[in-house]
KOLNUDREN-735253 format. One record per residue (C-alpha): chain; x, y, z; residue in one letter. Coordinates in steps of 0.05 Angstrom, whole numbers, plus 5000, padded with zeros to 4 digits. Example, Ala and Ser with C-alpha at 12.3 -4.5 7.8 and 13.67 -1.06 7.14 Angstrom:
% residues 2
chaine/east/north/up/residu
A/5246/4910/5156/A $
A/5273/4979/5143/S $
***
This chain:
% residues 720
chaine/east/north/up/residu
A/4217/2416/3786/M $
A/4213/2474/3824/T $
A/4261/2476/3887/I $
A/4242/2505/3952/R $
A/4314/2544/3987/S $
A/4327/2601/4021/T $
A/4362/2668/3995/C $
A/4444/2671/4011/P $
A/4442/2747/4022/Y $
A/4416/2783/4080/C $
A/4389/2756/4146/G $
A/4316/2768/4131/V $
A/4318/2690/4097/G $
A/4270/2699/4045/C $
A/4245/2642/4016/G $
A/4261/2631/3940/V $
A/4227/2581/3881/L $
A/4286/2555/3844/L $
A/4263/2534/3771/N $
A/4331/2498/3738/P $
A/4346/2507/3671/G $
A/4397/2485/3609/P $
A/4473/2490/3619/G $
A/4467/2496/3693/G $
A/4422/2563/3699/S $
A/4366/2573/3741/V $
A/4303/2624/3744/T $
A/4289/2657/3819/V $
A/4223/2671/3847/K $
A/4193/2697/3916/G $
A/4166/2639/3953/D $
A/4095/2666/3972/P $
A/4089/2600/4020/A $
A/4155/2628/4058/H $
A/4130/2659/4128/P $
A/4191/2712/4122/A $
A/4174/2742/4059/N $
A/4111/2711/4035/L $
A/4134/2716/3959/G $
A/4172/2780/3960/R $
A/4247/2790/3945/L $
A/4289/2854/3936/C $
A/4336/2867/3884/S $
A/4394/2820/3905/K $
A/4344/2763/3912/G $
A/4316/2774/3844/S $
A/4381/2774/3808/A $
A/4407/2707/3842/L $
A/4394/2674/3766/G $
A/4448/2717/3743/E $
A/4502/2704/3789/T $
A/4513/2626/3783/V $
A/4562/2625/3720/A $
A/4611/2585/3726/E $
A/4663/2634/3702/T $
A/4704/2658/3746/G $
A/4704/2582/3793/R $
A/4755/2551/3832/L $
A/4742/2476/3801/L $
A/4808/2431/3836/A $
A/4848/2447/3899/P $
A/4911/2485/3890/R $
A/4981/2484/3925/I $
A/5021/2548/3922/G $
A/4982/2562/3849/G $
A/4985/2493/3827/Q $
A/4930/2449/3806/E $
A/4925/2384/3845/T $
A/4870/2334/3874/D $
A/4831/2326/3936/W $
A/4879/2269/3970/D $
A/4939/2313/3964/Q $
A/4911/2388/3981/A $
A/4874/2352/4041/L $
A/4938/2313/4061/D $
A/4978/2375/4064/L $
A/4927/2414/4103/V $
A/4918/2362/4153/A $
A/4996/2348/4160/A $
A/5007/2430/4176/R $
A/4956/2431/4225/F $
A/4975/2373/4265/T $
A/5056/2392/4256/R $
A/5035/2465/4276/T $
A/4988/2440/4338/I $
A/5053/2389/4359/R $
A/5104/2441/4352/D $
A/5069/2500/4392/H $
A/5001/2484/4421/G $
A/4927/2481/4395/P $
A/4931/2554/4407/D $
A/4973/2573/4352/S $
A/4925/2551/4294/V $
A/4857/2589/4274/A $
A/4797/2579/4243/F $
A/4764/2644/4209/Y $
A/4694/2626/4184/V $
A/4629/2670/4163/S $
A/4556/2677/4162/G $
A/4553/2652/4089/Q $
A/4569/2579/4112/L $
A/4499/2540/4130/L $
A/4499/2513/4197/T $
A/4518/2435/4180/E $
A/4587/2469/4150/D $
A/4593/2519/4221/Y $
A/4577/2464/4267/Y $
A/4639/2412/4238/V $
A/4681/2475/4248/A $
A/4665/2485/4320/N $
A/4668/2412/4335/K $
A/4739/2402/4299/L $
A/4770/2460/4335/M $
A/4739/2473/4400/K $
A/4725/2403/4417/G $
A/4780/2362/4383/Y $
A/4840/2415/4367/I $
A/4822/2445/4442/G $
A/4826/2514/4429/S $
A/4776/2562/4416/A $
A/4805/2610/4361/N $
A/4753/2607/4317/I $
A/4720/2668/4307/D $
A/4663/2687/4247/T $
A/4654/2756/4207/N $
A/4593/2759/4247/S $
A/4647/2792/4290/R $
A/4641/2852/4240/L $
A/4558/2855/4249/C $
A/4526/2825/4313/M $
A/4571/2808/4368/A $
A/4552/2871/4406/S $
A/4479/2846/4398/S $
A/4498/2783/4426/V $
A/4540/2820/4489/A $
A/4478/2861/4500/G $
A/4438/2795/4500/H $
A/4476/2757/4538/R $
A/4487/2808/4599/R $
A/4410/2826/4592/A $
A/4377/2758/4591/F $
A/4420/2710/4604/G $
A/4425/2687/4531/S $
A/4434/2712/4459/D $
A/4365/2712/4452/T $
A/4325/2747/4394/V $
A/4256/2754/4436/P $
A/4201/2772/4379/G $
A/4182/2754/4311/Q $
A/4184/2793/4248/Y $
A/4104/2801/4253/E $
A/4113/2843/4311/D $
A/4137/2897/4258/L $
A/4068/2894/4230/E $
A/4029/2895/4290/L $
A/4067/2950/4333/A $
A/4033/3016/4337/D $
A/4109/3044/4337/L $
A/4170/3027/4303/V $
A/4238/3057/4324/V $
A/4293/3039/4279/L $
A/4358/3050/4304/V $
A/4426/3050/4262/G $
A/4392/3015/4206/S $
A/4376/3037/4137/N $
A/4329/2980/4124/L $
A/4300/3004/4060/A $
A/4376/2979/4035/W $
A/4398/2931/4084/C $
A/4335/2887/4099/H $
A/4291/2911/4035/P $
A/4237/2859/4044/V $
A/4223/2881/4119/L $
A/4219/2939/4091/Y $
A/4172/2928/4049/Q $
A/4133/2886/4108/R $
A/4135/2953/4153/L $
A/4110/2995/4085/A $
A/4054/2952/4066/A $
A/4030/2957/4144/A $
A/4037/3026/4160/K $
A/3993/3036/4084/A $
A/3944/2993/4111/A $
A/3948/3023/4184/R $
A/3957/3096/4166/P $
A/3955/3103/4247/A $
A/4023/3066/4252/M $
A/4074/3112/4268/K $
A/4156/3099/4245/V $
A/4217/3136/4274/V $
A/4281/3143/4243/V $
A/4340/3144/4290/I $
A/4410/3158/4246/D $
A/4463/3211/4230/P $
A/4445/3202/4155/R $
A/4382/3215/4116/R $
A/4375/3149/4081/T $
A/4317/3114/4041/A $
A/4288/3087/4104/T $
A/4273/3162/4119/C $
A/4222/3154/4063/D $
A/4172/3125/4109/L $
A/4187/3156/4173/A $
A/4147/3199/4212/D $
A/4208/3228/4251/L $
A/4271/3232/4232/H $
A/4328/3241/4289/L $
A/4398/3261/4261/P $
A/4431/3250/4328/L $
A/4509/3269/4324/A $
A/4551/3201/4314/P $
A/4553/3157/4382/G $
A/4499/3187/4416/A $
A/4454/3132/4414/D $
A/4456/3115/4488/A $
A/4449/3184/4508/A $
A/4380/3189/4474/V $
A/4357/3119/4508/F $
A/4380/3136/4570/N $
A/4338/3201/4556/A $
A/4278/3155/4550/L $
A/4295/3115/4606/L $
A/4300/3169/4656/A $
A/4237/3196/4627/E $
A/4198/3136/4632/I $
A/4216/3137/4701/D $
A/4201/3211/4712/R $
A/4132/3200/4683/R $
A/4121/3143/4729/G $
A/4112/3093/4665/A $
A/4155/3037/4696/T $
A/4126/2962/4698/D $
A/4125/2948/4766/R $
A/4098/2883/4767/A $
A/4151/2863/4711/F $
A/4214/2894/4736/L $
A/4209/2851/4804/T $
A/4226/2796/4751/R $
A/4293/2842/4731/V $
A/4355/2862/4779/E $
A/4385/2930/4766/G $
A/4335/2979/4743/A $
A/4348/3031/4799/E $
A/4427/3031/4782/A $
A/4410/3032/4700/A $
A/4354/3092/4717/I $
A/4409/3138/4763/T $
A/4453/3127/4702/A $
A/4410/3154/4654/A $
A/4380/3212/4695/R $
A/4457/3238/4706/A $
A/4486/3285/4659/P $
A/4497/3240/4602/Q $
A/4573/3261/4575/P $
A/4549/3261/4506/V $
A/4505/3305/4475/A $
A/4454/3280/4426/T $
A/4465/3336/4379/G $
A/4383/3333/4375/L $
A/4329/3389/4372/D $
A/4305/3392/4442/Q $
A/4231/3390/4408/G $
A/4249/3334/4364/D $
A/4268/3300/4416/L $
A/4215/3312/4466/R $
A/4165/3280/4412/A $
A/4196/3223/4404/F $
A/4202/3208/4478/L $
A/4129/3223/4490/D $
A/4106/3183/4425/L $
A/4144/3122/4453/W $
A/4125/3127/4531/I $
A/4052/3139/4505/A $
A/4041/3075/4459/T $
A/4047/3012/4484/E $
A/4061/2975/4427/K $
A/4132/2987/4408/V $
A/4189/2949/4369/V $
A/4254/2985/4367/T $
A/4301/2953/4314/V $
A/4372/2967/4312/Y $
A/4430/2945/4273/S $
A/4500/2959/4251/Q $
A/4498/3026/4263/G $
A/4493/3000/4332/I $
A/4533/2942/4335/N $
A/4591/2971/4300/Q $
A/4623/3010/4355/S $
A/4672/3012/4413/T $
A/4600/3026/4454/S $
A/4559/2978/4419/G $
A/4547/2927/4478/T $
A/4533/2994/4520/D $
A/4482/3015/4458/K $
A/4445/2947/4458/V $
A/4432/2955/4530/N $
A/4416/3026/4530/A $
A/4349/2995/4485/I $
A/4345/2934/4525/L $
A/4331/2978/4586/N $
A/4280/3012/4568/C $
A/4239/2948/4536/H $
A/4251/2922/4606/L $
A/4235/2982/4648/A $
A/4162/2977/4610/T $
A/4158/2899/4608/G $
A/4149/2917/4529/R $
A/4178/2851/4512/I $
A/4171/2779/4492/G $
A/4086/2798/4463/R $
A/4056/2821/4400/P $
A/4076/2882/4376/G $
A/4127/2904/4422/M $
A/4203/2885/4439/G $
A/4272/2906/4422/P $
A/4299/2876/4356/F $
A/4360/2859/4327/S $
A/4361/2845/4255/V $
A/4421/2808/4233/T $
A/4471/2825/4163/G $
A/4483/2754/4132/Q $
A/4444/2695/4117/P $
A/4463/2662/4174/N $
A/4499/2700/4222/A $
A/4439/2672/4265/M $
A/4453/2604/4261/G $
A/4532/2610/4267/G $
A/4517/2642/4333/R $
A/4467/2579/4351/E $
A/4533/2528/4341/V $
A/4579/2570/4379/G $
A/4615/2598/4324/G $
A/4647/2656/4363/L $
A/4706/2653/4399/A $
A/4671/2657/4466/N $
A/4617/2610/4458/M $
A/4601/2529/4458/L $
A/4549/2503/4410/A $
A/4471/2513/4431/C $
A/4484/2574/4471/H $
A/4524/2536/4522/L $
A/4570/2580/4561/N $
A/4648/2569/4537/L $
A/4671/2588/4615/E $
A/4620/2546/4646/D $
A/4658/2480/4665/A $
A/4592/2440/4671/G $
A/4575/2457/4597/H $
A/4644/2444/4574/R $
A/4637/2371/4599/Q $
A/4567/2367/4574/A $
A/4592/2378/4508/V $
A/4661/2337/4506/Q $
A/4615/2278/4531/A $
A/4569/2284/4473/F $
A/4627/2293/4425/W $
A/4672/2245/4459/H $
A/4720/2289/4454/S $
A/4794/2299/4468/P $
A/4818/2353/4483/A $
A/4758/2413/4502/M $
A/4771/2486/4493/A $
A/4771/2517/4563/D $
A/4778/2597/4545/R $
A/4754/2628/4502/P $
A/4794/2641/4441/G $
A/4820/2710/4396/L $
A/4757/2741/4369/K $
A/4765/2772/4298/A $
A/4815/2834/4310/V $
A/4859/2810/4367/D $
A/4861/2741/4315/M $
A/4892/2770/4262/F $
A/4943/2818/4297/R $
A/4967/2752/4326/A $
A/4974/2723/4255/V $
A/5016/2785/4246/E $
A/5054/2773/4304/E $
A/5072/2703/4284/G $
A/5028/2674/4342/R $
A/4979/2637/4299/I $
A/5019/2600/4255/K $
A/4961/2554/4213/A $
A/4906/2592/4193/L $
A/4840/2573/4160/W $
A/4796/2617/4123/I $
A/4729/2591/4101/L $
A/4677/2646/4051/H $
A/4699/2701/4068/T $
A/4754/2761/4047/N $
A/4782/2792/4110/P $
A/4837/2824/4065/A $
A/4780/2868/4049/V $
A/4722/2865/4102/S $
A/4761/2875/4170/M $
A/4783/2937/4198/P $
A/4857/2964/4179/D $
A/4848/2913/4120/A $
A/4921/2927/4092/D $
A/4947/2907/4151/R $
A/4908/2846/4148/V $
A/4926/2832/4085/A $
A/4997/2843/4100/R $
A/4988/2788/4156/A $
A/4950/2737/4123/I $
A/5005/2746/4068/A $
A/5066/2732/4119/A $
A/5021/2669/4156/C $
A/5070/2605/4153/D $
A/5003/2563/4124/F $
A/4940/2592/4107/T $
A/4886/2554/4077/V $
A/4822/2589/4037/V $
A/4763/2553/4028/S $
A/4717/2593/3968/D $
A/4684/2585/3903/V $
A/4731/2629/3875/T $
A/4805/2650/3864/D $
A/4796/2723/3850/R $
A/4787/2748/3912/T $
A/4838/2794/3952/D $
A/4842/2730/4007/T $
A/4848/2675/3961/A $
A/4908/2701/3925/R $
A/4951/2700/3993/L $
A/4934/2630/4008/A $
A/4980/2572/4001/H $
A/4931/2528/3994/V $
A/4850/2538/3957/L $
A/4803/2487/3967/L $
A/4739/2500/3917/P $
A/4673/2504/3952/A $
A/4607/2492/3931/A $
A/4570/2560/3926/G $
A/4493/2573/3934/W $
A/4448/2530/3896/G $
A/4501/2469/3899/E $
A/4505/2474/3974/K $
A/4449/2428/4022/D $
A/4439/2451/4093/G $
A/4404/2495/4138/T $
A/4399/2572/4155/V $
A/4373/2611/4210/T $
A/4350/2684/4207/N $
A/4335/2744/4251/S $
A/4276/2721/4276/E $
A/4302/2646/4297/R $
A/4269/2618/4231/R $
A/4306/2556/4204/I $
A/4296/2548/4142/S $
A/4327/2498/4086/R $
A/4375/2517/4032/Q $
A/4373/2466/3979/R $
A/4414/2444/3916/P $
A/4385/2454/3842/F $
A/4450/2431/3812/R $
A/4516/2398/3832/A $
A/4579/2434/3847/P $
A/4618/2446/3786/P $
A/4697/2411/3783/G $
A/4720/2387/3838/L $
A/4682/2432/3889/A $
A/4654/2402/3951/R $
A/4616/2426/4004/P $
A/4653/2464/4059/D $
A/4634/2415/4112/W $
A/4665/2362/4066/W $
A/4729/2398/4072/H $
A/4731/2401/4149/L $
A/4714/2330/4162/A $
A/4754/2297/4112/Q $
A/4811/2344/4145/V $
A/4795/2318/4214/A $
A/4795/2242/4195/R $
A/4869/2256/4166/R $
A/4890/2286/4231/M $
A/4864/2224/4266/G $
A/4794/2250/4299/F $
A/4737/2201/4299/A $
A/4670/2228/4304/G $
A/4671/2265/4229/F $
A/4648/2212/4184/D $
A/4579/2237/4169/W $
A/4547/2216/4099/Q $
A/4519/2283/4093/G $
A/4485/2346/4121/P $
A/4420/2312/4151/A $
A/4474/2273/4191/G $
A/4502/2332/4220/I $
A/4441/2366/4228/Y $
A/4413/2305/4263/A $
A/4469/2308/4319/E $
A/4472/2376/4329/Y $
A/4390/2376/4341/A $
A/4414/2318/4403/A $
A/4466/2367/4429/L $
A/4414/2417/4429/S $
A/4371/2371/4486/G $
A/4419/2366/4526/I $
A/4436/2442/4526/A $
A/4362/2452/4541/G $
A/4369/2406/4600/G $
A/4414/2447/4621/L $
A/4370/2514/4624/G $
A/4390/2540/4544/S $
A/4343/2565/4506/D $
A/4355/2543/4442/F $
A/4335/2471/4435/D $
A/4315/2442/4369/I $
A/4311/2359/4399/S $
A/4248/2349/4369/A $
A/4296/2330/4306/H $
A/4346/2299/4339/A $
A/4353/2232/4292/G $
A/4317/2259/4237/I $
A/4310/2218/4171/S $
A/4332/2236/4108/Q $
A/4273/2239/4073/P $
A/4247/2288/4135/D $
A/4298/2333/4130/Y $
A/4292/2338/4055/D $
A/4222/2349/4069/A $
A/4231/2409/4124/M $
A/4193/2467/4129/A $
A/4215/2528/4160/P $
A/4198/2535/4224/F $
A/4217/2577/4296/V $
A/4255/2548/4344/W $
A/4258/2524/4404/P $
A/4228/2457/4372/A $
A/4227/2417/4438/S $
A/4177/2377/4482/A $
A/4185/2432/4526/R $
A/4169/2492/4479/K $
A/4151/2511/4405/T $
A/4169/2563/4374/G $
A/4140/2635/4401/G $
A/4172/2694/4437/R $
A/4212/2701/4503/F $
A/4215/2740/4568/F $
A/4134/2765/4564/A $
A/4139/2722/4635/D $
A/4191/2747/4657/G $
A/4230/2678/4665/A $
A/4303/2700/4636/F $
A/4359/2654/4617/H $
A/4407/2682/4677/T $
A/4425/2638/4748/P $
A/4371/2660/4791/D $
A/4320/2672/4724/G $
A/4321/2754/4725/K $
A/4324/2800/4673/G $
A/4389/2848/4683/R $
A/4383/2922/4664/M $
A/4454/2953/4663/I $
A/4473/3019/4684/A $
A/4501/3056/4624/I $
A/4551/3124/4619/T $
A/4550/3146/4540/P $
A/4621/3143/4512/R $
A/4632/3184/4448/A $
A/4669/3160/4390/P $
A/4752/3172/4400/Q $
A/4766/3241/4386/P $
A/4785/3270/4316/L $
A/4858/3292/4295/M $
A/4876/3363/4267/P $
A/4911/3325/4208/E $
A/4842/3285/4201/Y $
A/4779/3328/4211/P $
A/4728/3293/4185/F $
A/4694/3226/4213/R $
A/4680/3185/4165/L $
A/4620/3129/4160/N $
A/4618/3066/4129/T $
A/4556/3021/4116/G $
A/4524/2986/4058/R $
A/4478/3003/3980/I $
A/4423/2976/3960/R $
A/4453/2927/3898/D $
A/4510/2895/3927/Q $
A/4538/2842/3979/W $
A/4601/2850/4024/H $
A/4654/2854/3983/T $
A/4617/2835/3907/M $
A/4645/2760/3892/T $
A/4564/2751/3880/R $
A/4531/2808/3858/T $
A/4578/2842/3809/A $
A/4567/2784/3768/L $
A/4494/2810/3757/A $
A/4499/2865/3703/P $
A/4428/2898/3726/R $
A/4471/2900/3797/L $
A/4516/2949/3781/N $
A/4471/2997/3746/Q $
A/4454/3030/3811/H $
A/4512/3053/3844/L $
A/4573/3031/3800/G $
A/4644/3046/3830/E $
A/4669/3066/3906/P $
A/4640/3135/3913/F $
A/4639/3182/3981/V $
A/4577/3218/4005/E $
A/4603/3293/4027/L $
A/4561/3353/4055/H $
A/4556/3417/4005/P $
A/4596/3459/4058/D $
A/4650/3416/4062/D $
A/4661/3406/3984/A $
A/4658/3476/3982/A $
A/4704/3487/4042/G $
A/4751/3429/4005/L $
A/4743/3459/3935/G $
A/4706/3400/3913/L $
A/4658/3391/3860/A $
A/4606/3336/3841/P $
A/4640/3270/3814/A $
A/4715/3291/3830/D $
A/4761/3236/3840/L $
A/4776/3250/3926/V $
A/4837/3220/3958/E $
A/4815/3196/4022/V $
A/4865/3180/4075/T $
A/4864/3161/4150/S $
A/4926/3133/4192/P $
A/4910/3060/4171/Q $
A/4904/3074/4095/G $
A/4878/3113/4030/R $
A/4833/3104/3985/G $
A/4814/3145/3918/V $
A/4727/3154/3912/L $
A/4677/3192/3868/R $
A/4652/3252/3903/L $
A/4569/3247/3908/L $
A/4557/3319/3941/V $
A/4494/3307/3984/T $
A/4457/3339/4040/D $
A/4428/3264/4060/R $
A/4501/3272/4107/V $
A/4517/3321/4164/A $
A/4565/3374/4146/P $
A/4636/3336/4176/G $
A/4601/3268/4168/H $
A/4621/3232/4104/P $
A/4590/3164/4079/F $
A/4626/3112/4045/A $
A/4608/3035/4022/P $
A/4648/2978/4037/M $
A/4634/2930/3981/H $
A/4693/2948/3933/W $
A/4750/2904/3942/T $
A/4829/2900/3893/G $
A/4796/2864/3850/E $
A/4740/2907/3829/T $
A/4765/2981/3849/A $
A/4845/2973/3884/P $
A/4834/3041/3909/T $
A/4767/3032/3927/G $
A/4783/2988/3996/R $
A/4749/3029/4048/V $
A/4759/2986/4110/D $
A/4832/3002/4094/A $
A/4816/3067/4126/L $
A/4781/3034/4194/V $
A/4820/3026/4254/P $
A/4821/2964/4287/G $
A/4785/2992/4355/L $
A/4747/2946/4387/T $
A/4679/2950/4443/D $
A/4711/2922/4503/P $
A/4653/2874/4516/V $
A/4640/2849/4444/S $
A/4704/2857/4404/G $
A/4665/2888/4355/Q $
A/4704/2943/4311/P $
A/4674/3013/4305/E $
A/4675/3013/4233/S $
A/4621/3073/4235/K $
A/4677/3118/4257/S $
A/4738/3132/4221/A $
A/4776/3197/4227/A $
A/4803/3212/4160/V $
A/4828/3272/4109/A $
A/4796/3292/4038/L $
A/4824/3325/3991/R $
A/4824/3320/3905/R $
A/4850/3274/3869/F $
A/4886/3307/3800/A $
A/4894/3246/3764/A $
A/4934/3257/3708/R $
A/4892/3217/3654/W $
A/4839/3172/3655/Y $
A/4818/3108/3626/G $
A/4762/3055/3611/F $
A/4775/2983/3612/A $
A/4730/2937/3575/G $
A/4701/2866/3598/A $
A/4757/2824/3565/Q $
A/4806/2869/3582/L $
A/4784/2867/3659/L $
A/4782/2801/3663/D $
A/4859/2797/3633/L $
A/4880/2851/3683/L $
A/4851/2818/3739/I $
A/4874/2744/3715/G $
A/4942/2785/3741/R $
A/4937/2793/3800/G $
A/4983/2771/3865/Q $
A/5000/2694/3860/R $
A/4994/2647/3919/S $
A/5061/2645/3951/P $
A/5097/2582/3928/Q $
A/5112/2516/3976/L $
A/5169/2471/3979/G $
A/5152/2393/3971/R $
A/5152/2399/4046/D $
A/5092/2444/4040/G $
A/5130/2506/4068/R $
A/5130/2572/4027/P $
***
């Protein structure tokens, strides 16, 4: 029997066809009927069937490293969280969750923390990826709304890709764009990126701007739009702040673009002369201490020209995780409520609390990711639950974060494996269901909700994340967590969205309130909203926004450069992803073919820099920053600019103990979004003179991995 499901990797949200085989195996193909990918898959999606073996799976709960049953583990978690809240207040506990969760998991976590524990100390690793887009959308539109659809990339006459290596990070969207350009060669593609990435192969123009200069480029565009009289005067009657934004854009800019003036002029001419423009942006924009301003600099240009919400035109944020969007919709960030409601709006809080019949509603934003782990380090957070993510590797200043987790009074980790840097620091490990075993929904970057369906049962005692959370909630004495499965959770969530829609929220899927189990099982992919008010489609072409006065907002932007370098750390390190690996490799590293592309941690360095440091290709290089140290293989290439090395962030203490790149990244954040500046770390490089080299075979490597740091031991009362 063929099962329709959704790929668990990037935010494209590709449909897959699953054909189960013997022993829990599965054959995976692209789903030709799914609107996101129309049958296409990338290298990672194609290899999904190679990543589902039960080897290395966590099969039973563990307390202090010792296997136990569910009752003991759940009773302990509930007792410790209850006691911590009683003794130190609700803000002494926190959840750190993930875009790997399904929407139903996310909903239960937020209901428990914000509506029953009464704290907003729940944040997600989406904070590291897309928080600046959320903040920029909310400033401009009054809501976190992606205006357009994937087909806009194919309908546009000009596609601008800024801070987005679409070819490697969202390959199926790149394939769709490449096919559209091949069918219609007059379409133009511009890539704005300090690096010459694989995406540049499709570009008619590559603008290798100076790091951090994105806002200056779009301010230059806005100023030129105004100078040429290319604003849409009728649309601007529905937008506030245009005059101030244009004045700021016309002022001398404190950040130089670093671009050839002829290339910059060509870009301005092309953008202004082309009505159907889509501007796609991703982590290269968001991961910055001025990421929100960069987002708004882009949105300003589309608002000024009215090029938004119509076929083939608009700004387009593409998300990094399979359910980053779903997490945003359920209020997964510490400063949001479910269904795009505002945590700081008393009326919104009262409506959600009344719907949940909850005892203790959070009334202010909680701690965002970087601040959350600082609070753990300082002992202000004394009980921490981490679900399906690996912050000891993926957070900035990762060594400091790992030390904070290790020192926390009580840490719970829900995951599919105990073989992560974070899992080894937990007091309690809870075995979670993995992809192919989980049942629920995800939302992709174009607001399309799709079903993720299981093809097999979870192994051992593994259970879905929503079940972990609901069981603990019930043991803490809370009512309202007695669902029998994800269909009931989804139905409740859809009903809440109807209340949100009545309060003016754009997120409303109330057409699915009370959905039956058969209808949930058969649900086809759809674009929200899905309500009596509106079904699918685009937003904002009519000039109707979700601000108090119904008008959009242009924001006056003064570009800010990254933190200055230091004499002892003269290079600016850029971090990112590679084509065939995913996050911290707990899934992709299981597929042999995905390790053949780029099989070890590396740093890209310009030939002039390599020569100046006396380095040769394939040397081992010690990379240091004020935060940490790594040893990486040298790749000499002119794809990066002099002074600006690049390193991918996938390797962990499990796979390459000196390859943890986020240990080099400082915990500097955007003041609006709280998103870290992962694209800019001051580093020094020098040759690492290894005294000897060794190679480990598979069995030896497995043995070595098994000898990593053990979980802290707990006493009978659950204390370490």
